[in-house]
C-alpha positions in Angstrom: -23.4 43.2 -4.9 -26.3 40.7 -3.7 -24.6 38.9 -7.0 -21.6 38.7 -5.4 -22.3 37.9 -2.0 -24.5 35.2 -4.2 -21.3 33.6 -5.6 -19.2 33.9 -2.3 -21.9 32.0 -0.1 -22.0 29.9 -3.3 -18.3 29.1 -3.2 -18.0 28.6 0.4 -20.4 26.4 0.3 -18.6 24.1 -2.2 -15.7 24.4 -0.1 -17.6 23.7 2.9 -19.1 20.1 1.3 -15.1 19.3 0.5 -14.1 19.9 4.4 -17.7 17.4 5.5 -16.3 15.0 3.1 -12.9 14.9 4.1 -13.9 14.7 7.9 -16.8 12.2 7.7 -13.6 10.5 5.8 -11.1 10.7 8.9 -13.6 10.2 11.6 -14.6 6.8 9.0 -11.0 5.7 8.7 -10.7 6.4 12.7 -13.3 4.7 12.9 -12.7 1.3 10.6 -9.3 1.3 12.7 -9.5 2.1 16.5 -13.0 0.7 17.1 -13.8 -1.8 15.0 -10.1 -3.2 15.4 -9.9 -3.5 11.1 -6.0 -2.9 10.8 -4.7 -0.1 8.2 -2.6 -1.4 4.9 0.3 0.6 4.1 -2.5 1.9 1.5 -4.8 3.1 3.7 -1.6 4.9 6.1 -0.9 6.4 2.8 -4.2 7.9 2.4 -4.8 8.8 5.8 -1.4 10.9 4.7 -3.0 12.6 2.9 -6.6 13.1 3.5 -6.3 13.9 7.5 -4.5 17.2 7.0 -7.6 18.7 4.3 -9.5 18.9 7.3 -7.5 21.5 8.9 -6.5 23.3 5.1 -9.7 23.0 4.0 -11.3 24.3 7.8 -9.2 26.8 7.8 -9.7 28.1 4.3 -13.5 28.7 5.3 -13.6 31.1 8.4 -12.9 33.5 6.9 -13.0 32.3 3.3 -10.1 32.0 1.5 -10.0 30.8 -2.0 -6.3 30.4 -2.2 -7.8 27.2 0.0 -8.3 25.5 -3.2 -4.5 25.8 -4.2 -3.3 24.2 -1.2 -5.9 21.2 -0.9 -6.1 20.4 -4.5 -2.3 18.3 -4.6 -3.7 16.9 -1.6 -7.3 15.4 -3.0 -5.1 15.0 -6.2 -2.6 12.3 -4.6 -4.5 11.2 -2.8 -7.6 9.7 -5.3 -4.1 8.5 -7.4 -3.4 6.9 -4.4 -6.8 5.7 -3.8 -7.3 4.7 -7.7 -4.6 2.0 -7.2 -5.3 0.8 -4.1 -9.3 0.0 -5.4 -7.5 -1.7 -8.3 -5.3 -3.7 -6.4 -8.2 -4.5 -4.5 -10.5 -5.8 -6.7 -7.5 -7.8 -8.8 -7.4 -5.6 -11.4 -3.3 -5.3 -10.7 -1.9 -8.5 -9.0 -1.0 -8.5 -5.3 2.4 -9.2 -6.3 2.9 -5.4 -6.6 1.6 -3.8 -4.1 3.7 -2.0 -1.2 2.3 -4.6 1.3 4.9 -7.4 1.7 4.6 -7.3 5.2 1.9 -6.5 8.0 -2.0 -6.3 6.8 -2.9 -7.0 3.0 -3.4 -4.4 1.0 -6.5 -6.8 -0.7 -7.8 -7.8 2.5 -12.0 -8.1 2.3 -12.7 -6.1 5.7 -16.5 -4.6 5.0 -18.9 -4.8 1.4 -21.5 -2.2 2.1 -24.1 -2.9 -1.0 -22.7 -5.6 -2.3 -19.6 -3.7 -3.6 -18.4 -0.9 -1.9 -14.8 -1.2 0.6 -12.7 0.3 2.7 -10.3 1.4 -0.6 -14.0 1.9 -3.4 -15.3 4.3 -0.3 -11.6 6.3 -0.5 -11.6 6.3 -3.6 -15.6 7.8 -4.4 -14.3 10.4 -1.5 -11.3 11.9 -3.2 -13.3 11.5 -6.7 -16.0 14.1 -5.0 -13.3 16.4 -3.6 -11.3 16.7 -6.5 -14.3 17.5 -8.6 -16.0 20.2 -5.7 -12.5 21.8 -5.7 -12.6 21.4 -8.8 -15.9 23.0 -10.0 -14.7 25.7 -7.1 -11.6 27.1 -8.9 -13.4 27.0 -12.2 -15.7 28.8 -10.4 -13.0 31.3 -9.1 -11.2 32.4 -12.4 -13.9 33.3 -14.5 
């Protein structure tokens, strides 16, 4: 019985880590746009469409712990990861700017910040989505075995 409780606690902690990442990313994106006045580009808006609901979906799955939260949050995280990957490749110049959906308004390759010499906003988004997808896949594996 104690092993089962420890397993549930470990699963809850993994899901809580995903919620923390989603909440921090949501707060960070709001900070950049509302406090720092960095206007989001089209790809940033699309990534927000997948990030913001994760705070609610994962949060609801925490109290009480609901393993179905993985089923609902993993597609959002994967879609956000794909967009963040595309945005990062575009920002780094691997994909030409002519392939960007940002034809009007803010450029998708605009450089607002560069933490530690290489972490841009698209890279931060990609890292966050990567961590969330990894944690959700680990949790899914733990729940199915």
